[in-house]
DRENSE-677842 format. One line per field, with one value per residue (C-alpha): chain; residue number from 0; x, y, z. Coordinates in nm, 2 decimals, padded with zeros to 4 digits. Each point is the difference from the previous one (the first is absolute). Layout:
// DRENSE-677842
chain <- A  ...
resi <- NUM  ...
xx <- X  ...
yy <- Y  ...
zz <- Z  ...
This chain:
// DRENSE-677842
chain <- A  A  A  A  A  A  A  A  A  A  A  A  A  A  A  A  A  A  A  A  A  A  A  A  A  A  A  A  A  A  A  A  A  A  A  A  A  A  A  A  A  A  A  A  A  A  A  A  A  A  A  A  A  A  A  A  A  A  A  A  A  A  A  A  A  A  A  A  A  A  A  A  A  A  A  A  A  A  A  A  A  A  A  A  A  A  A  A  A  A  A  A  A  A  A  A  A  A  A  A  A  A  A  A  A  A  A  A  A  A  A  A  A  A  A  A  A  A  A  A  A  A  A  A  A  A  A  A  A  A  A  A  A  A  A  A  A  A  A  A  A  A  A  A  A  A  A  A  A  A  A  A  A  A  A  A  A  A  A  A  A  A  A  A  A  A  A  A  A  A  A  A  A  A  A  A  A  A  A  A  A  A  A  A  A  A  A  A  A  A  A  A  A  A  A  A  A  A  A  A  A  A  A  A  A  A  A  A  A  A  A  A  A  A  A  A  A  A  A  A  A  A  A  A  A  A  A  A  A  A  A  A  A  A  A  A  A  A  A  A  A  A  A  A  A  A  A  A  A  A  A  A  A  A  A  A  A  A  A  A  A  A  A  A  A  A  A  A  A  A  A  A  A  A  A  A
resi <- 0  1  2  3  4  5  6  7  8  9  10  11  12  13  14  15  16  17  18  19  20  21  22  23  24  25  26  27  28  29  30  31  32  33  34  35  36  37  38  39  40  41  42  43  44  45  46  47  48  49  50  51  52  53  54  55  56  57  58  59  60  61  62  63  64  65  66  67  68  69  70  71  72  73  74  75  76  77  78  79  80  81  82  83  84  85  86  87  88  89  90  91  92  93  94  95  96  97  98  99  100  101  102  103  104  105  106  107  108  109  110  111  112  113  114  115  116  117  118  119  120  121  122  123  124  125  126  127  128  129  130  131  132  133  134  135  136  137  138  139  140  141  142  143  144  145  146  147  148  149  150  151  152  153  154  155  156  157  158  159  160  161  162  163  164  165  166  167  168  169  170  171  172  173  174  175  176  177  178  179  180  181  182  183  184  185  186  187  188  189  190  191  192  193  194  195  196  197  198  199  200  201  202  203  204  205  206  207  208  209  210  211  212  213  214  215  216  217  218  219  220  221  222  223  224  225  226  227  228  229  230  231  232  233  234  235  236  237  238  239  240  241  242  243  244  245  246  247  248  249  250  251  252  253  254  255  256  257  258  259  260  261  262  263  264  265  266  267  268  269  270  271  272  273  274  275
xx <- -14.06  -00.14  00.13  00.07  -00.19  00.18  -00.22  -00.11  00.14  -00.26  00.06  00.04  00.26  00.20  -00.01  00.09  00.30  00.14  -00.01  00.19  00.35  00.26  -00.06  -00.30  -00.17  -00.03  -00.35  00.00  -00.29  -00.06  -00.19  -00.14  -00.20  00.17  00.12  00.31  00.11  00.10  -00.27  00.13  00.36  00.06  -00.12  00.33  00.18  -00.19  00.07  00.37  00.05  -00.13  -00.33  -00.21  -00.35  -00.14  -00.28  -00.22  -00.20  -00.36  -00.07  -00.27  -00.07  -00.06  00.34  -00.06  00.29  00.25  00.21  00.07  00.24  -00.23  -00.33  00.11  00.13  -00.34  -00.18  00.24  -00.07  -00.38  00.03  00.20  -00.28  00.13  -00.24  00.04  -00.09  00.24  00.27  -00.07  00.02  00.34  00.14  -00.10  00.16  00.32  00.01  -00.04  00.26  00.25  -00.06  -00.19  00.28  00.08  -00.17  -00.35  -00.27  -00.22  -00.27  -00.05  -00.33  -00.26  -00.34  -00.18  00.21  -00.25  00.02  -00.07  00.33  00.18  -00.15  00.09  00.36  00.01  -00.12  00.28  00.27  00.06  -00.04  00.14  -00.13  -00.24  00.04  -00.29  00.04  -00.29  -00.13  -00.23  -00.22  -00.09  -00.34  00.16  00.27  -00.13  -00.01  00.32  00.25  -00.20  -00.05  00.37  00.09  -00.22  00.19  00.33  00.08  00.17  -00.18  00.23  -00.11  00.09  00.04  00.03  00.22  -00.30  -00.05  -00.38  -00.19  -00.18  00.33  00.14  -00.31  00.07  00.36  -00.10  -00.14  00.32  00.16  00.27  00.15  -00.10  00.13  00.03  00.05  00.35  -00.12  -00.33  -00.13  -00.01  00.27  00.27  00.37  -00.03  00.00  00.23  -00.14  00.00  00.06  -00.35  00.08  -00.36  -00.17  00.22  -00.07  -00.38  00.01  00.20  -00.24  -00.30  00.14  00.25  00.23  -00.09  00.28  -00.01  00.14  00.02  00.02  -00.08  00.29  00.28  00.23  00.36  00.20  00.03  -00.38  -00.05  00.24  -00.19  -00.34  00.15  00.10  -00.36  00.04  -00.20  00.02  00.00  00.02  -00.23  00.14  -00.26  00.02  00.37  -00.05  -00.25  00.23  00.30  -00.19  -00.16  00.32  00.28  -00.18  00.13  00.36  -00.10  -00.25  00.27  00.25  -00.26  -00.12  00.35  00.11  -00.30  00.02  00.37  -00.07  -00.28  00.25  00.22  -00.29  -00.12  -00.35  -00.23  -00.02  -00.37  -00.15  -00.08  00.13  -00.28
yy <- -19.11  -00.16  00.15  -00.21  00.14  -00.01  -00.14  00.26  -00.07  -00.02  00.13  -00.36  -00.07  00.31  -00.08  -00.37  00.09  00.22  -00.29  -00.23  00.10  -00.15  00.23  00.13  00.30  00.34  00.15  00.36  00.21  00.33  00.28  00.13  00.32  00.11  00.35  -00.06  -00.28  00.21  -00.13  -00.21  00.11  -00.26  -00.29  00.00  -00.07  -00.32  -00.11  00.09  -00.19  -00.32  -00.03  -00.28  00.11  00.35  -00.04  00.31  00.08  00.11  00.27  -00.04  00.18  -00.34  -00.17  -00.22  -00.24  00.28  00.18  00.38  00.01  -00.15  00.11  00.37  -00.02  -00.12  00.28  00.26  -00.15  00.03  00.35  00.09  -00.14  -00.34  -00.27  -00.34  00.15  00.29  -00.23  -00.24  00.29  00.11  -00.35  -00.07  00.32  -00.07  -00.35  00.11  00.27  -00.24  -00.27  -00.26  -00.05  -00.34  00.02  -00.13  00.21  -00.14  00.20  -00.05  00.10  -00.06  -00.17  00.33  00.04  00.01  -00.24  00.27  00.18  -00.33  -00.05  00.36  -00.06  -00.33  00.17  00.26  -00.26  00.14  -00.32  -00.35  -00.15  00.08  -00.08  00.08  -00.03  -00.20  -00.08  -00.27  00.28  00.14  -00.08  -00.09  -00.23  -00.31  00.18  00.21  -00.25  -00.06  00.37  00.07  -00.28  00.16  00.33  -00.17  00.09  -00.24  -00.08  00.04  -00.10  00.10  -00.25  00.15  -00.12  -00.20  -00.16  -00.04  -00.26  00.28  00.16  -00.34  -00.06  00.33  -00.09  -00.32  00.21  00.22  00.02  00.27  -00.06  -00.06  00.25  -00.12  00.22  -00.03  00.11  00.08  00.35  00.30  00.10  00.22  00.04  -00.02  -00.38  -00.24  -00.29  -00.36  -00.31  -00.11  -00.37  -00.11  00.26  -00.07  -00.37  00.05  00.24  -00.25  -00.28  00.22  00.13  -00.25  00.13  00.37  00.22  00.09  00.33  00.14  00.35  00.22  00.17  -00.06  00.30  -00.13  -00.26  -00.21  -00.01  -00.08  -00.30  -00.11  00.00  -00.17  -00.29  -00.11  -00.10  00.28  00.09  00.37  00.26  00.30  00.33  00.26  00.25  00.03  00.13  00.26  00.11  00.03  00.20  00.24  00.06  -00.03  00.02  -00.21  -00.03  -00.16  -00.23  -00.10  -00.08  -00.22  -00.19  -00.06  -00.15  -00.23  -00.11  -00.07  -00.22  -00.18  -00.08  -00.19  -00.23  -00.31  -00.02  -00.25  -00.30  -00.10  00.25  -00.13  00.19  -00.13
zz <- -05.54  00.32  00.32  00.30  00.30  00.33  00.28  00.25  00.35  00.27  00.35  00.12  -00.27  00.10  00.37  -00.04  -00.23  00.27  00.25  -00.24  00.10  00.22  00.30  00.20  -00.14  00.18  00.00  00.11  00.12  -00.19  00.18  -00.33  00.04  00.33  -00.06  00.22  -00.23  -00.31  -00.24  -00.30  00.05  00.27  -00.21  -00.20  00.33  00.05  -00.36  00.00  00.33  -00.16  00.18  -00.16  00.10  00.08  00.26  -00.04  00.30  -00.06  00.25  00.26  00.33  00.17  -00.06  00.31  -00.08  -00.06  00.26  00.00  -00.29  -00.26  00.17  00.02  -00.36  -00.12  00.18  -00.15  -00.35  00.05  00.13  -00.31  -00.22  -00.09  -00.11  -00.16  -00.34  00.02  00.11  -00.29  -00.25  00.14  00.02  -00.36  -00.12  00.19  -00.13  -00.36  00.03  00.16  -00.26  00.21  00.26  00.14  00.34  00.02  00.15  00.28  00.16  00.38  00.14  00.26  -00.04  -00.11  -00.31  -00.29  -00.29  -00.26  00.09  -00.04  -00.34  -00.09  00.10  -00.19  -00.32  00.04  00.06  00.35  00.20  -00.03  00.32  00.29  00.37  00.23  00.38  00.15  -00.35  00.15  00.14  -00.34  -00.14  -00.34  00.15  -00.18  -00.34  00.04  -00.13  -00.32  -00.06  00.05  -00.24  -00.26  00.04  -00.03  00.35  00.25  00.32  00.30  00.35  00.36  00.29  00.34  00.29  00.12  -00.34  00.02  -00.20  -00.19  -00.09  -00.12  -00.21  -00.17  -00.04  -00.18  -00.29  -00.04  -00.34  00.08  00.35  00.36  00.25  00.36  00.30  00.15  00.35  00.17  00.03  -00.24  -00.25  00.12  00.07  00.38  00.03  -00.19  -00.20  00.11  -00.21  -00.13  -00.05  00.09  -00.21  -00.31  00.03  00.02  -00.29  -00.21  00.08  -00.09  -00.32  -00.14  -00.27  00.08  00.13  00.37  00.13  00.35  00.16  00.30  00.18  -00.25  -00.01  -00.02  -00.20  00.32  00.05  -00.36  00.04  00.31  -00.17  -00.31  00.23  00.00  -00.37  -00.16  -00.36  00.07  00.29  00.03  00.13  00.08  00.29  -00.04  -00.35  00.11  00.29  -00.23  -00.26  00.24  00.21  -00.26  -00.34  -00.30  00.12  00.32  -00.18  -00.25  00.28  00.18  -00.31  -00.15  00.33  00.02  -00.37  00.04  00.30  -00.18  -00.28  00.24  00.10  -00.18  -00.14  00.17  -00.23  00.04  -00.23  -00.35  -00.29  -00.23
């Protein structure tokens, strides 16, 4: 008897499916490898709260776009021996044990993140998308979209508050989503976000049909609603997650994420994104 084979979902497929609902998605940063963040135990809190995308930070000692919450977390992870490959192994094991949970996994890194580690993670099923800050400064920036496509990994792009021409060129090759900066300066909970209307508009024109998300400074339901007013398809919450985990562990993280996801579900999804 011939068996019908189910097509394997690529990272792009998984990401785009999560942006197909009636409400903006919540993308939450995960300080994986930070010993203060309880290892894999806290990942269930993200899933149970209804987060759509887990943004896994790849630790570096030169996190120049990140404030103290994320920057210090990355340094603690490195001091504890974390590396992209060790993180990939642990993520793959967790994903298998949980049964391939709904949230997609996007790696967030800096220009020095090596391609071999990304390929290693893709082979293990530990990555669905990749976002690299200042990707335009990498030597392989022209070839990276093609290489990611071959891995089945979605190409995500970052557009800063200044929205430079180089950043918008990278955004034009995105297949996952484009993240725009909701305020100038580094990440952190010390300064609230603005409404990035200009940045969202430029991202949409550069990458038509690709979801656009925004983050930097979001730490409350009210701030999430404010950023969503720019018409984004998702809101990124980063430093607030690290702060909650390090100060209040999983209960504090759950409380934060549940309030943000509940607020997102009261908001309409921006209609310009194609579902095709």
